[in-house]
Backbone as CSV, one residue per row, in Angstrom:
resi,resn,N_x,N_y,N_z,CA_x,CA_y,CA_z,C_x,C_y,C_z
1,UNK,-9.881,25.665,-12.621,-9.697,24.224,-12.656,-9.981,23.648,-11.204
2,UNK,-10.643,22.525,-11.127,-10.931,22.002,-9.833,-10.045,20.747,-9.652
3,UNK,-9.435,20.643,-8.481,-8.652,19.551,-8.114,-9.286,18.811,-6.880
4,UNK,-9.202,17.477,-6.926,-9.700,16.652,-5.813,-8.472,16.086,-5.179
5,UNK,-8.306,16.282,-3.920,-7.148,15.802,-3.192,-7.554,14.831,-2.091
6,UNK,-7.199,13.576,-2.303,-7.511,12.554,-1.285,-6.434,12.447,-0.206
7,UNK,-6.871,12.051,0.924,-5.975,11.789,2.086,-6.532,10.673,2.977
8,UNK,-5.710,10.130,3.821,-6.233,9.206,4.765,-5.923,7.700,4.462
9,UNK,-5.361,7.417,3.320,-5.066,6.034,3.031,-3.867,5.581,3.820
10,UNK,-3.580,4.267,3.693,-2.473,3.737,4.434,-2.639,2.222,4.617
11,UNK,-1.843,1.719,5.578,-1.776,0.306,5.871,-2.544,0.053,7.196
12,UNK,-3.415,-0.896,7.193,-4.195,-1.216,8.391,-4.372,-2.727,8.438
13,UNK,-4.511,-3.213,9.659,-4.773,-4.635,9.846,-6.217,-4.973,9.568
14,UNK,-6.465,-6.206,9.199,-7.839,-6.635,9.040,-8.700,-6.340,10.283
15,UNK,-9.870,-5.899,10.116,-10.718,-5.596,11.256,-10.565,-4.126,11.697
16,UNK,-9.632,-3.436,11.155,-9.402,-2.055,11.510,-10.205,-1.099,10.735
17,UNK,-9.975,0.172,10.956,-10.803,1.245,10.321,-9.829,2.325,9.672
18,UNK,-10.341,2.933,8.675,-9.704,4.126,8.134,-10.744,5.076,7.678
19,UNK,-10.390,6.383,7.701,-11.323,7.363,7.159,-10.574,8.192,6.027
20,UNK,-11.118,8.058,4.867,-10.597,8.838,3.729,-11.287,10.163,3.637
21,UNK,-10.480,11.159,3.197,-11.026,12.479,3.032,-10.653,12.929,1.540
22,UNK,-11.577,13.727,1.018,-11.292,14.303,-0.328,-11.798,15.757,-0.290
23,UNK,-10.805,16.650,-0.543,-11.184,18.034,-0.552,-11.058,18.571,-2.022
24,UNK,-12.042,19.403,-2.356,-12.068,19.991,-3.687,-11.384,21.424,-3.535
25,UNK,-10.514,21.710,-4.405,-9.861,22.992,-4.408,-9.721,23.582,-5.807
26,UNK,-9.403,24.832,-5.829,-9.277,25.472,-7.175,-10.347,26.546,-7.301
27,UNK,-10.940,26.628,-8.456,-11.948,27.673,-8.705,-13.159,27.349,-7.861
28,UNK,-14.090,28.301,-7.785,-15.348,28.141,-7.091,-16.046,26.918,-7.626
29,UNK,-16.405,26.041,-6.671,-16.874,24.719,-7.144,-18.033,24.324,-6.151
30,UNK,-19.135,24.060,-6.761,-20.286,23.499,-6.019,-20.666,22.189,-6.695
31,UNK,-20.319,21.084,-6.034,-20.584,19.815,-6.617,-22.091,19.418,-6.614
32,UNK,-22.502,18.682,-7.579,-23.808,18.090,-7.586,-23.702,16.768,-6.807
33,UNK,-22.646,16.035,-7.021,-22.451,14.752,-6.358,-20.919,14.557,-6.191
34,UNK,-20.582,13.979,-5.126,-19.183,13.452,-4.927,-19.243,12.048,-4.427
35,UNK,-18.182,11.346,-4.615,-18.180,9.965,-4.238,-16.864,9.290,-4.301
36,UNK,-16.870,7.965,-4.260,-15.644,7.166,-4.255,-15.773,5.955,-5.128
37,UNK,-14.741,5.669,-5.913,-14.562,4.422,-6.572,-13.291,3.786,-6.065
38,UNK,-13.138,2.532,-6.372,-11.881,1.860,-6.020,-11.464,0.888,-7.072
39,UNK,-10.156,0.613,-7.099,-9.698,-0.385,-8.044,-8.833,-1.314,-7.269
40,UNK,-9.268,-2.548,-7.112,-8.554,-3.607,-6.404,-7.526,-4.209,-7.383
41,UNK,-6.474,-4.764,-6.904,-5.419,-5.323,-7.754,-6.019,-6.356,-8.737
42,UNK,-5.754,-6.178,-9.950,-6.208,-7.099,-10.984,-7.641,-6.987,-11.368
43,UNK,-8.353,-6.043,-10.856,-9.815,-5.986,-11.116,-10.130,-4.594,-11.725
44,UNK,-11.326,-4.475,-12.219,-11.775,-3.234,-12.833,-12.215,-2.294,-11.657
45,UNK,-12.204,-1.000,-12.063,-12.585,0.060,-11.150,-14.089,-0.173,-10.785
46,UNK,-14.426,-0.049,-9.507,-15.788,-0.245,-9.073,-16.329,0.796,-8.187
47,UNK,-17.564,1.020,-8.185,-18.240,2.040,-7.414,-18.223,1.665,-5.929
48,UNK,-17.992,2.638,-5.071,-18.041,2.435,-3.687,-19.270,3.128,-2.998
49,UNK,-19.269,4.437,-3.178,-20.354,5.227,-2.550,-20.426,6.620,-3.210
50,UNK,-21.584,7.256,-3.073,-21.715,8.636,-3.544,-22.727,9.383,-2.623
51,UNK,-22.570,10.712,-2.665,-23.445,11.534,-1.910,-23.812,12.776,-2.679
52,UNK,-25.070,13.153,-2.739,-25.451,14.336,-3.468,-25.262,15.553,-2.601
53,UNK,-25.138,16.707,-3.212,-24.764,17.895,-2.483,-25.948,18.830,-2.293
54,UNK,-26.681,19.130,-3.335,-27.665,20.177,-3.329,-29.080,19.716,-2.958
55,UNK,-29.265,18.440,-2.931,-30.619,17.959,-2.824,-30.841,17.223,-1.491
56,UNK,-30.066,17.627,-0.504,-30.305,17.064,0.827,-29.352,15.964,1.209
57,UNK,-28.368,15.655,0.428,-27.402,14.721,0.833,-27.762,13.276,0.776
58,UNK,-28.470,12.891,-0.251,-28.756,11.487,-0.410,-27.544,10.674,-0.655
59,UNK,-27.469,9.517,-0.031,-26.300,8.659,-0.179,-26.672,7.411,-0.957
60,UNK,-25.600,6.922,-1.645,-25.754,5.670,-2.421,-24.499,4.855,-2.163
61,UNK,-24.632,3.561,-1.943,-23.509,2.724,-1.634,-23.604,1.420,-2.366
62,UNK,-22.416,0.870,-2.648,-22.430,-0.513,-3.258,-23.011,-1.469,-2.236
63,UNK,-23.860,-2.316,-2.697,-24.577,-3.201,-1.821,-23.578,-4.057,-0.973
64,UNK,-22.512,-4.451,-1.613,-21.593,-5.387,-0.907,-20.806,-4.658,0.215
65,UNK,-20.865,-3.360,0.220,-20.104,-2.592,1.237,-20.974,-1.947,2.321
66,UNK,-22.322,-1.964,2.094,-23.168,-1.410,3.052,-22.978,-2.049,4.441
67,UNK,-23.014,-1.208,5.408,-22.852,-1.675,6.806,-21.418,-1.547,7.279
68,UNK,-20.511,-1.451,6.335,-19.070,-1.282,6.718,-18.526,0.060,6.265
69,UNK,-18.996,0.526,5.098,-18.461,1.833,4.623,-19.633,2.880,4.646
70,UNK,-19.242,4.068,5.069,-20.202,5.149,5.199,-19.594,6.441,4.605
71,UNK,-20.422,7.030,3.694,-19.979,8.300,3.104,-20.687,9.443,3.786
72,UNK,-19.949,10.544,3.932,-20.496,11.753,4.514,-19.826,12.978,3.866
73,UNK,-20.317,14.132,4.190,-19.789,15.346,3.542,-19.703,16.537,4.531
74,UNK,-18.968,17.500,4.186,-18.885,18.762,4.847,-19.065,19.797,3.777
75,UNK,-20.278,20.337,3.685,-20.566,21.345,2.617,-19.647,22.515,2.639
76,UNK,-19.416,23.010,3.843,-18.637,24.300,3.953,-17.209,24.070,3.520
77,UNK,-16.690,22.867,3.618,-15.331,22.588,3.232,-15.190,21.955,1.871
78,UNK,-16.390,21.697,1.181,-16.363,20.964,-0.058,-15.584,19.681,0.048
79,UNK,-15.824,18.947,1.107,-15.058,17.780,1.434,-16.018,16.580,1.632
80,UNK,-15.579,15.442,1.118,-16.347,14.195,1.289,-15.472,13.200,2.050
81,UNK,-16.132,12.388,2.847,-15.362,11.443,3.633,-15.890,9.985,3.332
82,UNK,-15.029,9.082,3.569,-15.413,7.711,3.472,-14.887,6.991,4.758
83,UNK,-15.804,6.640,5.628,-15.427,5.884,6.821,-15.510,4.447,6.554
84,UNK,-14.429,3.729,6.676,-14.328,2.325,6.378,-14.037,1.528,7.680
85,UNK,-14.957,0.676,8.015,-14.849,-0.131,9.232,-14.758,-1.657,8.866
86,UNK,-14.275,-2.389,9.818,-14.146,-3.848,9.655,-13.522,-4.167,8.336
87,UNK,-12.397,-3.596,8.086,-11.698,-3.722,6.784,-11.249,-5.120,6.626
88,UNK,-11.233,-5.548,5.390,-10.793,-6.919,5.000,-9.672,-6.797,3.979
89,UNK,-8.889,-7.865,3.857,-7.774,-7.818,2.881,-8.308,-7.521,1.454
90,UNK,-9.487,-8.021,1.156,-10.083,-7.743,-0.136,-10.529,-6.270,-0.371
91,UNK,-10.414,-5.469,0.656,-10.670,-4.030,0.510,-9.423,-3.287,0.002
92,UNK,-8.336,-4.072,-0.059,-7.090,-3.416,-0.517,-7.286,-2.925,-1.940
93,UNK,-7.027,-1.624,-2.157,-7.290,-1.013,-3.501,-6.696,0.398,-3.470
94,UNK,-6.752,0.987,-4.643,-6.546,2.459,-4.740,-7.945,3.024,-4.772
95,UNK,-8.174,3.992,-3.844,-9.495,4.590,-3.760,-9.413,5.991,-4.348
96,UNK,-10.383,6.233,-5.308,-10.440,7.483,-6.054,-11.648,8.303,-5.606
97,UNK,-11.351,9.545,-5.387,-12.466,10.509,-5.148,-12.979,10.995,-6.477
98,UNK,-14.300,11.188,-6.588,-14.846,11.641,-7.852,-15.932,12.727,-7.576
99,UNK,-16.164,13.559,-8.575,-17.186,14.600,-8.391,-17.745,14.978,-9.751
100,UNK,-18.857,15.565,-9.717,-19.503,16.124,-10.927,-20.317,17.388,-10.435
101,UNK,-20.356,18.370,-11.337,-21.089,19.612,-10.962,-22.532,19.597,-11.432
102,UNK,-22.805,18.620,-12.330,-24.204,18.485,-12.799,-24.519,17.004,-12.849
103,UNK,-25.783,16.730,-12.994,-26.177,15.313,-13.139,-25.741,14.806,-14.493
104,UNK,-24.942,13.717,-14.501,-24.412,13.219,-15.730,-24.828,11.737,-15.927
105,UNK,-25.528,11.188,-14.973,-25.903,9.745,-15.087,-25.978,9.117,-13.789
106,UNK,-26.175,7.829,-13.812,-26.305,7.041,-12.577,-25.039,7.174,-11.786
107,UNK,-25.254,7.256,-10.439,-24.165,7.518,-9.562,-23.145,6.397,-9.445
108,UNK,-23.530,5.224,-9.837,-22.566,4.097,-9.754,-21.841,3.892,-11.063
109,UNK,-21.975,4.821,-12.021,-21.245,4.687,-13.307,-20.065,5.679,-13.246
110,UNK,-18.873,5.178,-13.649,-17.729,6.008,-13.588,-17.888,7.208,-14.660
111,UNK,-18.462,7.018,-15.700,-18.707,8.062,-16.710,-19.575,9.243,-16.225
112,UNK,-20.216,8.984,-15.108,-21.099,10.067,-14.528,-20.265,11.132,-13.817
113,UNK,-19.012,10.885,-13.751,-18.138,11.913,-13.037,-17.036,12.392,-13.978
114,UNK,-16.840,13.705,-13.934,-15.807,14.266,-14.798,-14.627,14.761,-14.079
115,UNK,-14.647,14.625,-12.775,-13.476,15.007,-11.944,-13.036,13.834,-11.120
116,UNK,-11.742,13.551,-11.209,-11.195,12.415,-10.451,-9.936,12.841,-9.694
117,UNK,-9.786,12.334,-8.466,-8.546,12.528,-7.780,-7.504,11.593,-8.260
118,UNK,-6.275,11.707,-7.679,-5.176,10.923,-8.098,-5.196,9.473,-7.496
119,UNK,-6.031,9.352,-6.416,-6.181,8.072,-5.794,-5.272,8.005,-4.536
120,UNK,-5.733,7.221,-3.598,-5.011,6.981,-2.365,-5.015,5.437,-2.105
121,UNK,-3.871,4.949,-1.766,-3.726,3.518,-1.535,-4.205,3.117,-0.168
122,UNK,-5.083,2.083,-0.162,-5.442,1.482,1.144,-4.991,-0.010,1.077
123,UNK,-4.222,-0.402,2.016,-3.769,-1.746,2.110,-4.200,-2.366,3.408
124,UNK,-4.877,-3.550,3.311,-5.366,-4.206,4.524,-4.600,-5.498,4.645
125,UNK,-3.879,-5.632,5.724,-3.102,-6.856,5.942,-3.934,-7.901,6.736
126,UNK,-3.633,-9.118,6.461,-4.412,-10.198,7.117,-3.698,-10.657,8.420
């Protein structure tokens, strides 16, 4: 069984930065893609960013977050990161790490991932 463990969430002031990490553990696991979704208070879960593993590390990001959020990976550690800069109060959300071992669909669709972390809270104060 594969577990995704997020870390790095917390409370930050508007304009600040945070870096989220997500490490995959458990059985031998080679992801096809890993990424992040988030759920803001009172809203549906939404795609944040994704990065492929075996095909050179192509990245995909929500248009509204480009320029502030950057996804990266460490293949050796089976870890994906989300660098979040210039944070705004509306970025307050639970951030979920996601992964899939095969291609299951478009990277911005939640159903394309069969592994989810427990989520980490990010709170941005104004």
